[in-house]
MARKE-817904 format. One record per atom (N, C-alpha, C): residue in one letter; z, x, y; chain; atom name. Coordinates in steps of 0.001 Angstrom, whole numbers, plus 500000, padded with zeros to 6 digits. Atoms other than C-alpha are relative to their C-alpha. Layout:
<atoms>
+------+--------+--------+--------+-------+------+
| rest |     c3 |     c1 |     c2 | kette | atom |
+------+--------+--------+--------+-------+------+
|    a |      Z |      X |      Y |     A |   CA |
...
+------+--------+--------+--------+-------+------+
</atoms>
This chain:
<atoms>
+------+--------+--------+--------+-------+------+
| rest |     c3 |     c1 |     c2 | kette | atom |
+------+--------+--------+--------+-------+------+
|    m | 499089 | 500299 | 498923 |     A |    N |
|    m | 812700 | 258423 | 875548 |     A |   CA |
|    m | 500452 | 501294 | 500655 |     A |    C |
|    a | 499470 | 498849 | 499268 |     A |    N |
|    a | 813826 | 260838 | 878197 |     A |   CA |
|    a | 501517 | 499898 | 500045 |     A |    C |
|    i | 498545 | 499964 | 499917 |     A |    N |
|    i | 817417 | 261863 | 878677 |     A |   CA |
|    i | 500440 | 499426 | 501334 |     A |    C |
|    g | 499433 | 500574 | 498790 |     A |    N |
|    g | 819441 | 259842 | 881176 |     A |   CA |
|    g | 501125 | 500876 | 500529 |     A |    C |
|    t | 498894 | 499273 | 499382 |     A |    N |
|    t | 822404 | 260920 | 883273 |     A |   CA |
|    t | 501267 | 499829 | 499171 |     A |    C |
|    p | 498742 | 500124 | 500739 |     A |    N |
|    p | 825620 | 261729 | 881359 |     A |   CA |
|    p | 501059 | 499299 | 500848 |     A |    C |
|    v | 498937 | 500738 | 499331 |     A |    N |
|    v | 828529 | 259406 | 882235 |     A |   CA |
|    v | 501279 | 500162 | 499187 |     A |    C |
|    s | 498714 | 499887 | 500679 |     A |    N |
|    s | 832162 | 260143 | 881388 |     A |   CA |
|    s | 500546 | 498599 | 499731 |     A |    C |
|    c | 499488 | 501314 | 500398 |     A |    N |
|    c | 833656 | 257200 | 879483 |     A |   CA |
|    c | 501498 | 500014 | 499737 |     A |    C |
|    g | 498563 | 499917 | 500222 |     A |    N |
|    g | 837211 | 258473 | 879053 |     A |   CA |
|    g | 500420 | 501385 | 499565 |     A |    C |
|    t | 499442 | 498692 | 500328 |     A |    N |
|    t | 839433 | 261516 | 878608 |     A |   CA |
|    t | 501449 | 499817 | 499582 |     A |    C |
|    n | 498589 | 499983 | 500355 |     A |    N |
|    n | 842756 | 262216 | 876938 |     A |   CA |
|    n | 500381 | 501415 | 499589 |     A |    C |
|    a | 499465 | 498703 | 500394 |     A |    N |
|    a | 844915 | 265285 | 876378 |     A |   CA |
|    a | 501329 | 499767 | 499311 |     A |    C |
|    a | 498749 | 500149 | 500733 |     A |    N |
|    a | 847804 | 265751 | 873971 |     A |   CA |
|    a | 500579 | 501366 | 499680 |     A |    C |
|    n | 499292 | 498826 | 500486 |     A |    N |
|    n | 850402 | 268420 | 873288 |     A |   CA |
|    n | 500327 | 499705 | 498553 |     A |    C |
|    t | 499911 | 500327 | 501417 |     A |    N |
|    t | 850370 | 268636 | 869508 |     A |   CA |
|    t | 501362 | 500286 | 499389 |     A |    C |
|    g | 498647 | 499788 | 500514 |     A |    N |
|    g | 853994 | 269736 | 869103 |     A |   CA |
|    g | 500020 | 500716 | 498676 |     A |    C |
|    g | 499815 | 499314 | 501270 |     A |    N |
|    g | 855019 | 270658 | 865581 |     A |   CA |
|    g | 499220 | 499421 | 498847 |     A |    C |
|    s | 500726 | 500636 | 501094 |     A |    N |
|    s | 852677 | 268468 | 863554 |     A |   CA |
|    s | 498746 | 500771 | 499639 |     A |    C |
|    t | 501210 | 499306 | 500437 |     A |    N |
|    t | 849791 | 269846 | 861497 |     A |   CA |
|    t | 498805 | 499062 | 499861 |     A |    C |
|    a | 501118 | 500954 | 500056 |     A |    N |
|    a | 847681 | 266653 | 861365 |     A |   CA |
|    a | 500303 | 498872 | 500970 |     A |    C |
|    q | 499762 | 501005 | 498978 |     A |    N |
|    q | 847397 | 264384 | 864383 |     A |   CA |
|    q | 498694 | 499395 | 500461 |     A |    C |
|    t | 501169 | 500615 | 499394 |     A |    N |
|    t | 845055 | 262237 | 866402 |     A |   CA |
|    t | 500131 | 500046 | 501514 |     A |    C |
|    c | 500075 | 500137 | 498549 |     A |    N |
|    c | 843975 | 262108 | 870022 |     A |   CA |
|    c | 499095 | 498796 | 500244 |     A |    C |
|    v | 500727 | 501252 | 499794 |     A |    N |
|    v | 842889 | 258624 | 871117 |     A |   CA |
|    v | 499549 | 499908 | 501457 |     A |    C |
|    v | 500566 | 500190 | 498668 |     A |    N |
|    v | 840587 | 258096 | 874107 |     A |   CA |
|    v | 499691 | 498517 | 500169 |     A |    C |
|    t | 500301 | 501391 | 499665 |     A |    N |
|    t | 840567 | 254602 | 875627 |     A |   CA |
|    t | 498841 | 500000 | 500992 |     A |    C |
|    l | 501212 | 499976 | 499184 |     A |    N |
|    l | 837136 | 253914 | 877101 |     A |   CA |
|    l | 500198 | 499268 | 501328 |     A |    C |
|    t | 499961 | 500586 | 498663 |     A |    N |
|    t | 836904 | 253219 | 880827 |     A |   CA |
|    t | 498620 | 499509 | 500433 |     A |    C |
|    t | 501381 | 500411 | 499761 |     A |    N |
|    t | 833141 | 252594 | 880672 |     A |   CA |
|    t | 499423 | 499502 | 498683 |     A |    C |
|    a | 500604 | 500548 | 501215 |     A |    N |
|    a | 831233 | 250455 | 878155 |     A |   CA |
|    a | 498853 | 500895 | 499523 |     A |    C |
|    i | 501093 | 499243 | 500617 |     A |    N |
|    i | 828751 | 252070 | 875753 |     A |   CA |
|    i | 499130 | 499002 | 499238 |     A |    C |
|    a | 500911 | 500992 | 500578 |     A |    N |
|    a | 825685 | 250036 | 874759 |     A |   CA |
|    a | 499317 | 500533 | 498744 |     A |    C |
|    v | 500801 | 499629 | 501156 |     A |    N |
|    v | 823721 | 250013 | 871515 |     A |   CA |
|    v | 498798 | 500800 | 500492 |     A |    C |
|    g | 501114 | 499125 | 499622 |     A |    N |
|    g | 821130 | 252801 | 871737 |     A |   CA |
|    g | 500425 | 501193 | 500840 |     A |    C |
|    d | 499502 | 498847 | 499235 |     A |    N |
|    d | 823232 | 255061 | 873979 |     A |   CA |
|    d | 500364 | 501131 | 499041 |     A |    C |
|    e | 499515 | 498838 | 500742 |     A |    N |
|    e | 824006 | 258568 | 872776 |     A |   CA |
|    e | 501453 | 500214 | 500396 |     A |    C |
|    i | 498593 | 499748 | 499738 |     A |    N |
|    i | 827764 | 259141 | 872456 |     A |   CA |
|    i | 500275 | 501461 | 499642 |     A |    C |
|    t | 499613 | 498610 | 500251 |     A |    N |
|    t | 829011 | 262724 | 872778 |     A |   CA |
|    t | 501499 | 500112 | 500170 |     A |    C |
|    v | 498560 | 499779 | 499949 |     A |    N |
|    v | 832606 | 263679 | 872023 |     A |   CA |
|    v | 500223 | 501501 | 500102 |     A |    C |
|    l | 499720 | 498585 | 499746 |     A |    N |
|    l | 833747 | 267009 | 873473 |     A |   CA |
|    l | 501474 | 500249 | 499728 |     A |    C |
|    c | 498614 | 499705 | 500380 |     A |    N |
|    c | 836911 | 268514 | 871948 |     A |   CA |
|    c | 500336 | 501440 | 500354 |     A |    C |
|    g | 499454 | 498673 | 499748 |     A |    N |
|    g | 838921 | 271474 | 873210 |     A |   CA |
|    g | 501362 | 500074 | 499343 |     A |    C |
|    l | 498771 | 499927 | 500774 |     A |    N |
|    l | 841709 | 272556 | 870857 |     A |   CA |
|    l | 500567 | 501419 | 500038 |     A |    C |
|    t | 499340 | 498701 | 500148 |     A |    N |
|    t | 844251 | 275384 | 870781 |     A |   CA |
|    t | 500929 | 499928 | 498799 |     A |    C |
|    g | 499081 | 499973 | 501133 |     A |    N |
|    g | 846572 | 276494 | 867989 |     A |   CA |
|    g | 499294 | 499906 | 498662 |     A |    C |
|    n | 500774 | 500018 | 501250 |     A |    N |
|    n | 843890 | 276949 | 865300 |     A |   CA |
|    n | 499754 | 498590 | 499469 |     A |    C |
|    k | 500283 | 501383 | 500383 |     A |    N |
|    k | 843185 | 273217 | 865261 |     A |   CA |
|    k | 498502 | 499826 | 499756 |     A |    C |
|    t | 501383 | 500349 | 500284 |     A |    N |
|    t | 839981 | 271728 | 863883 |     A |   CA |
|    t | 499861 | 498487 | 500078 |     A |    C |
|    a | 500294 | 501436 | 499964 |     A |    N |
|    a | 838535 | 268304 | 864721 |     A |   CA |
|    a | 499372 | 499637 | 498663 |     A |    C |
|    s | 500476 | 500278 | 501354 |     A |    N |
|    s | 838170 | 266928 | 861196 |     A |   CA |
|    s | 499213 | 498702 | 499888 |     A |    C |
|    s | 500801 | 501223 | 500023 |     A |    N |
|    s | 836833 | 263441 | 861961 |     A |   CA |
|    s | 500064 | 499300 | 501351 |     A |    C |
|    i | 500093 | 500812 | 498782 |     A |    N |
|    i | 835751 | 261180 | 864815 |     A |   CA |
|    i | 499711 | 498577 | 499540 |     A |    C |
|    t | 500241 | 501412 | 500295 |     A |    N |
|    t | 835994 | 257382 | 864570 |     A |   CA |
|    t | 500116 | 499210 | 501297 |     A |    C |
|    d | 499809 | 500876 | 498839 |     A |    N |
|    d | 835769 | 254500 | 867028 |     A |   CA |
|    d | 500183 | 498574 | 499534 |     A |    C |
|    t | 499730 | 501393 | 500360 |     A |    N |
|    t | 836603 | 250812 | 867111 |     A |   CA |
|    t | 498734 | 499240 | 499634 |     A |    C |
|    g | 501262 | 500650 | 500348 |     A |    N |
|    g | 832919 | 249956 | 866686 |     A |   CA |
|    g | 499389 | 500501 | 498712 |     A |    C |
|    t | 500458 | 499409 | 501265 |     A |    N |
|    t | 832505 | 251940 | 863431 |     A |   CA |
|    t | 498680 | 500760 | 500113 |     A |    C |
|    n | 501155 | 499122 | 499881 |     A |    N |
|    n | 829761 | 254204 | 864820 |     A |   CA |
|    n | 500269 | 501261 | 499182 |     A |    C |
|    s | 499879 | 498823 | 500853 |     A |    N |
|    s | 829098 | 257283 | 862674 |     A |   CA |
|    s | 499726 | 501272 | 500815 |     A |    C |
|    y | 500095 | 498768 | 499211 |     A |    N |
|    y | 829646 | 260746 | 864212 |     A |   CA |
|    y | 499688 | 501195 | 499110 |     A |    C |
|    s | 500272 | 498751 | 500702 |     A |    N |
|    s | 828282 | 264116 | 863166 |     A |   CA |
|    s | 500342 | 501166 | 500921 |     A |    C |
|    s | 499663 | 498799 | 499240 |     A |    N |
|    s | 829327 | 267587 | 864229 |     A |   CA |
|    s | 498717 | 500689 | 500442 |     A |    C |
|    v | 501178 | 499333 | 499464 |     A |    N |
|    v | 826810 | 269310 | 866481 |     A |   CA |
|    v | 500222 | 501506 | 500046 |     A |    C |
|    k | 499733 | 498571 | 499834 |     A |    N |
|    k | 828442 | 272661 | 867237 |     A |   CA |
|    k | 501481 | 500224 | 500217 |     A |    C |
|    s | 498633 | 499604 | 499685 |     A |    N |
|    s | 831800 | 274403 | 867288 |     A |   CA |
|    s | 500024 | 501505 | 500220 |     A |    C |
|    a | 499843 | 498574 | 499699 |     A |    N |
|    a | 832912 | 277755 | 868636 |     A |   CA |
|    a | 501484 | 500291 | 500131 |     A |    C |
|    n | 498601 | 499609 | 499979 |     A |    N |
|    n | 836201 | 279599 | 868315 |     A |   CA |
|    n | 500125 | 501347 | 500693 |     A |    C |
|    s | 499841 | 498732 | 499270 |     A |    N |
|    s | 837442 | 282311 | 870671 |     A |   CA |
|    s | 500871 | 500995 | 499240 |     A |    C |
|    g | 499164 | 499101 | 500789 |     A |    N |
|    g | 839717 | 283827 | 867986 |     A |   CA |
|    g | 500796 | 499217 | 498981 |     A |    C |
|    s | 499226 | 500664 | 501045 |     A |    N |
|    s | 842369 | 282989 | 865418 |     A |   CA |
|    s | 501484 | 499899 | 500313 |     A |    C |
|    s | 498581 | 500114 | 499663 |     A |    N |
|    s | 845689 | 283102 | 867284 |     A |   CA |
|    s | 500306 | 498609 | 500545 |     A |    C |
|    a | 499573 | 501322 | 499544 |     A |    N |
|    a | 847699 | 280097 | 868412 |     A |   CA |
|    a | 499591 | 499703 | 501432 |     A |    C |
|    t | 500394 | 500232 | 498605 |     A |    N |
|    t | 846546 | 280575 | 872020 |     A |   CA |
|    t | 498487 | 499980 | 500186 |     A |    C |
|    d | 501455 | 500025 | 499897 |     A |    N |
|    d | 842822 | 280847 | 871272 |     A |   CA |
|    d | 499489 | 498570 | 500059 |     A |    C |
|    v | 500587 | 501323 | 499792 |     A |    N |
|    v | 840535 | 277935 | 872081 |     A |   CA |
|    v | 498847 | 499784 | 499033 |     A |    C |
|    k | 501135 | 500414 | 500809 |     A |    N |
|    k | 838202 | 276101 | 869733 |     A |   CA |
|    k | 499371 | 498794 | 500689 |     A |    C |
|    a | 500728 | 501115 | 499388 |     A |    N |
|    a | 835556 | 273845 | 871241 |     A |   CA |
|    a | 499038 | 499439 | 498961 |     A |    C |
|    s | 500958 | 500613 | 500912 |     A |    N |
|    s | 833526 | 271358 | 869256 |     A |   CA |
|    s | 499338 | 498805 | 500675 |     A |    C |
|    i | 500800 | 501091 | 499458 |     A |    N |
|    i | 830832 | 268829 | 870060 |     A |   CA |
|    i | 499561 | 499121 | 498836 |     A |    C |
|    h | 500374 | 500970 | 501021 |     A |    N |
|    h | 830172 | 265667 | 868041 |     A |   CA |
|    h | 499171 | 498911 | 500676 |     A |    C |
|    r | 500851 | 501017 | 499384 |     A |    N |
|    r | 827582 | 262941 | 868583 |     A |   CA |
|    r | 499754 | 498835 | 499054 |     A |    C |
|    s | 500364 | 501198 | 500739 |     A |    N |
|    s | 826582 | 259469 | 867518 |     A |   CA |
|    s | 498962 | 499232 | 500802 |     A |    C |
|    k | 500900 | 500973 | 499378 |     A |    N |
|    k | 823681 | 257149 | 868262 |     A |   CA |
|    k | 500723 | 498666 | 499873 |     A |    C |
|    c | 499181 | 501216 | 500008 |     A |    N |
|    c | 825560 | 253979 | 869227 |     A |   CA |
|    c | 499245 | 498861 | 499317 |     A |    C |
|    t | 500585 | 501135 | 500719 |     A |    N |
|    t | 824769 | 251232 | 866697 |     A |   CA |
|    t | 500859 | 498741 | 500147 |     A |    C |
|    t | 499090 | 501106 | 499712 |     A |    N |
|    t | 827784 | 249051 | 867543 |     A |   CA |
|    t | 500564 | 500225 | 501400 |     A |    C |
|    a | 499580 | 499828 | 498606 |     A |    N |
|    a | 828497 | 248531 | 871250 |     A |   CA |
|    a | 501515 | 500158 | 500107 |     A |    C |
|    l | 498581 | 499792 | 499711 |     A |    N |
|    l | 831853 | 249693 | 872629 |     A |   CA |
|    l | 500268 | 499520 | 501417 |     A |    C |
|    g | 499665 | 500527 | 498687 |     A |    N |
|    g | 833541 | 247956 | 875542 |     A |   CA |
|    g | 501133 | 500773 | 500650 |     A |    C |
|    i | 498861 | 499421 | 499298 |     A |    N |
|    i | 836066 | 248993 | 878147 |     A |   CA |
|    i | 501252 | 499610 | 499231 |     A |    C |
|    g | 498791 | 500239 | 500772 |     A |    N |
|    g | 839395 | 249332 | 876328 |     A |   CA |
|    g | 499863 | 500331 | 498524 |     A |    C |
|    d | 500188 | 499535 | 501377 |     A |    N |
|    d | 837824 | 250219 | 872960 |     A |   CA |
|    d | 500411 | 501468 | 499942 |     A |    C |
|    t | 499497 | 498631 | 500133 |     A |    N |
|    t | 838870 | 253588 | 871555 |     A |   CA |
|    t | 499095 | 500871 | 499137 |     A |    C |
|    v | 500589 | 498959 | 500830 |     A |    N |
|    v | 837441 | 256804 | 870147 |     A |   CA |
|    v | 501169 | 500883 | 499573 |     A |    C |
|    t | 498875 | 499240 | 500530 |     A |    N |
|    t | 839858 | 258691 | 867887 |     A |   CA |
|    t | 499513 | 501289 | 499356 |     A |    C |
|    v | 500272 | 498701 | 500601 |     A |    N |
|    v | 839682 | 262393 | 867064 |     A |   CA |
|    v | 501198 | 500341 | 499118 |     A |    C |
|    t | 498962 | 499539 | 500921 |     A |    N |
|    t | 841668 | 263394 | 863973 |     A |   CA |
|    t | 499796 | 501490 | 499818 |     A |    C |
|    y | 500103 | 498549 | 500105 |     A |    N |
|    y | 842429 | 267088 | 863827 |     A |   CA |
|    y | 501111 | 500524 | 499106 |     A |    C |
|    s | 499018 | 499366 | 500865 |     A |    N |
|    s | 844294 | 269431 | 861542 |     A |   CA |
|    s | 500057 | 501483 | 500325 |     A |    C |
|    g | 499827 | 498575 | 499775 |     A |    N |
|    g | 845563 | 272997 | 861619 |     A |   CA |
|    g | 501471 | 500315 | 500138 |     A |    C |
|    i | 498603 | 499602 | 499880 |     A |    N |
|    i | 848726 | 274914 | 862308 |     A |   CA |
|    i | 500681 | 499207 | 501101 |     A |    C |
|    s | 499258 | 500768 | 499000 |     A |    N |
|    s | 851454 | 273294 | 864372 |     A |   CA |
|    s | 499931 | 500672 | 501362 |     A |    C |
|    g | 500036 | 499484 | 498632 |     A |    N |
|    g | 851627 | 273691 | 868130 |     A |   CA |
|    g | 498626 | 499859 | 500604 |     A |    C |
|    g | 501282 | 500058 | 499322 |     A |    N |
|    g | 848844 | 273934 | 870643 |     A |   CA |
|    g | 499788 | 498688 | 500729 |     A |    C |
|    s | 500330 | 501211 | 499264 |     A |    N |
|    s | 847072 | 271205 | 872537 |     A |   CA |
|    s | 498571 | 499580 | 499692 |     A |    C |
|    v | 501327 | 500569 | 500240 |     A |    N |
|    v | 844002 | 268974 | 872361 |     A |   CA |
|    v | 499561 | 499264 | 501255 |     A |    C |
|    t | 500598 | 500772 | 498913 |     A |    N |
|    t | 841719 | 267662 | 875094 |     A |   CA |
|    t | 498683 | 499429 | 499492 |     A |    C |
|    v | 501209 | 500665 | 500487 |     A |    N |
|    v | 838978 | 265139 | 874321 |     A |   CA |
|    v | 499361 | 499235 | 501149 |     A |    C |
|    e | 500748 | 500796 | 499029 |     A |    N |
|    e | 836278 | 263704 | 876580 |     A |   CA |
|    e | 498849 | 499320 | 499275 |     A |    C |
|    v | 501099 | 500774 | 500568 |     A |    N |
|    v | 833805 | 260982 | 875606 |     A |   CA |
|    v | 498976 | 499780 | 501108 |     A |    C |
|    v | 501095 | 500107 | 499026 |     A |    N |
|    v | 830427 | 260974 | 877384 |     A |   CA |
|    v | 498890 | 499175 | 499365 |     A |    C |
|    k | 501171 | 500727 | 500492 |     A |    N |
|    k | 827521 | 258550 | 877056 |     A |   CA |
|    k | 498781 | 500411 | 500804 |     A |    C |
|    v | 501277 | 499795 | 499322 |     A |    N |
|    v | 823874 | 259068 | 877882 |     A |   CA |
|    v | 499104 | 498840 | 499596 |     A |    C |
|    t | 500910 | 501105 | 500256 |     A |    N |
|    t | 821605 | 256061 | 878199 |     A |   CA |
|    t | 498572 | 500519 | 500084 |     A |    C |
|    p | 501398 | 499554 | 499928 |     A |    N |
|    p | 818006 | 256937 | 877249 |     A |   CA |
|    p | 499236 | 499174 | 501031 |     A |    C |
|    v | 500820 | 500695 | 499008 |     A |    N |
|    v | 815530 | 256054 | 879978 |     A |   CA |
|    v | 498530 | 500184 | 499656 |     A |    C |
|    v | 501439 | 499891 | 500203 |     A |    N |
|    v | 811835 | 255354 | 879768 |     A |   CA |
|    v | 499440 | 500851 | 501126 |     A |    C |
|    d | 500566 | 499072 | 499026 |     A |    N |
|    d | 809920 | 258080 | 881514 |     A |   CA |
|    d | 498496 | 500054 | 499789 |     A |    C |
|    a | 501462 | 499964 | 500103 |     A |    N |
|    a | 806214 | 258117 | 882262 |     A |   CA |
|    a | 499508 | 501243 | 499277 |     A |    C |
|    a | 500407 | 498763 | 500662 |     A |    N |
|    a | 806117 | 261673 | 880869 |     A |   CA |
|    a | 500148 | 499915 | 498486 |     A |    C |
|    d | 499847 | 500139 | 501438 |     A |    N |
|    d | 807002 | 260354 | 877387 |     A |   CA |
|    d | 498666 | 499752 | 499294 |     A |    C |
|    a | 501293 | 500271 | 500615 |     A |    N |
|    a | 803374 | 259396 | 876797 |     A |   CA |
|    a | 498894 | 500348 | 500986 |     A |    C |
|    t | 501176 | 499725 | 499178 |     A |    N |
|    t | 800031 | 260577 | 878083 |     A |   CA |
|    t | 498792 | 499406 | 499283 |     A |    C |
|    d | 501177 | 500566 | 500629 |     A |    N |
|    d | 796626 | 259049 | 877488 |     A |   CA |
|    d | 498739 | 500556 | 500635 |     A |    C |
|    s | 501300 | 499610 | 499458 |     A |    N |
|    s | 792965 | 259764 | 877986 |     A |   CA |
|    s | 498945 | 499089 | 499388 |     A |    C |
|    a | 501111 | 500811 | 500493 |     A |    N |
|    a | 789695 | 257912 | 877558 |     A |   CA |
|    a | 498707 | 500587 | 500526 |     A |    C |
|    s | 501308 | 499529 | 499539 |     A |    N |
|    s | 786033 | 258752 | 877787 |     A |   CA |
|    s | 498920 | 499058 | 499481 |     A |    C |
|    g | 501134 | 500808 | 500415 |     A |    N |
|    g | 782698 | 257019 | 877515 |     A |   CA |
|    g | 499896 | 498723 | 500803 |     A |    C |
|    n | 500215 | 501243 | 499272 |     A |    N |
|    n | 781170 | 254059 | 879263 |     A |   CA |
|    n | 498947 | 499139 | 499311 |     A |    C |
|    n | 500973 | 500799 | 500735 |     A |    N |
|    n | 778963 | 252654 | 876542 |     A |   CA |
|    n | 500727 | 499095 | 499009 |     A |    C |
|    g | 499414 | 500907 | 500972 |     A |    N |
|    g | 779641 | 250377 | 873573 |     A |   CA |
|    g | 500970 | 500660 | 499037 |     A |    C |
|    d | 499122 | 499309 | 500951 |     A |    N |
|    d | 781634 | 253075 | 871734 |     A |   CA |
|    d | 500901 | 501004 | 500733 |     A |    C |
|    p | 499132 | 499052 | 499299 |     A |    N |
|    p | 784271 | 254551 | 874075 |     A |   CA |
|    p | 501078 | 500534 | 499063 |     A |    C |
|    s | 498913 | 499439 | 500805 |     A |    N |
|    s | 787031 | 256767 | 872704 |     A |   CA |
|    s | 501217 | 500220 | 500883 |     A |    C |
|    g | 498775 | 499778 | 499253 |     A |    N |
|    g | 790633 | 257241 | 873715 |     A |   CA |
|    g | 501084 | 500542 | 499096 |     A |    C |
|    s | 498880 | 499491 | 500786 |     A |    N |
|    s | 793912 | 258784 | 872624 |     A |   CA |
|    s | 501276 | 499893 | 500828 |     A |    C |
|    i | 498713 | 499984 | 499330 |     A |    N |
|    i | 797596 | 258713 | 873414 |     A |   CA |
|    i | 500898 | 500985 | 499252 |     A |    C |
|    t | 499082 | 499028 | 500582 |     A |    N |
|    t | 800188 | 261430 | 872830 |     A |   CA |
|    t | 501419 | 499604 | 500383 |     A |    C |
|    t | 498612 | 500356 | 499750 |     A |    N |
|    t | 803871 | 260588 | 872481 |     A |   CA |
|    t | 500914 | 501031 | 499367 |     A |    C |
|    i | 499005 | 499190 | 500694 |     A |    N |
|    i | 807064 | 262393 | 871555 |     A |   CA |
|    i | 500919 | 499053 | 499253 |     A |    C |
|    a | 499127 | 500831 | 500825 |     A |    N |
|    a | 809410 | 261089 | 868892 |     A |   CA |
|    a | 501241 | 499603 | 500778 |     A |    C |
|    e | 498827 | 500520 | 499279 |     A |    N |
|    e | 812397 | 258995 | 870077 |     A |   CA |
|    e | 501179 | 500964 | 499940 |     A |    C |
|    s | 498845 | 499121 | 500155 |     A |    N |
|    s | 814923 | 261509 | 868734 |     A |   CA |
|    s | 499765 | 501412 | 500530 |     A |    C |
|    t | 500315 | 498677 | 499494 |     A |    N |
|    t | 813198 | 264503 | 870350 |     A |   CA |
|    t | 500615 | 500217 | 501373 |     A |    C |
|    v | 499459 | 499636 | 498695 |     A |    N |
|    v | 814981 | 266232 | 873193 |     A |   CA |
|    v | 499024 | 500992 | 500624 |     A |    C |
|    a | 500988 | 499154 | 499344 |     A |    N |
|    a | 812465 | 267712 | 875609 |     A |   CA |
|    a | 500602 | 500555 | 501297 |     A |    C |
|    f | 499494 | 499365 | 498766 |     A |    N |
|    f | 813411 | 270196 | 878354 |     A |   CA |
|    f | 498863 | 500511 | 500834 |     A |    C |
+------+--------+--------+--------+-------+------+
</atoms>
């Protein structure tokens, strides 16, 4: 499958105040279908870490990458998490980011979906021969492969 166009499904921001363990809940404004790729983008300040991602459909999320600009309360940590949607999410469903770290700072979360699309470039074929024993082949890329 080729990569489709990313679509924002919801955003939320929170001032974390004095708590050391909180959540940021994003209410979806766009439905996410089974088979879509769900990406959760987190921007955190105050030495916060996104410790888990959950949603109302019980999809399973894994951490893809995180980067930290430093270790002070004003530095920014960005993290990316993803899930292959196995349980559809509708408008009004939620994605929850649980984070921990020192008190203070802020959190911004955006949920993005990408619907895989069938692309003619995903498979190529060839054939030869015009007698009783022709030959042919087809080359494909794996479904989970990202090709640029």
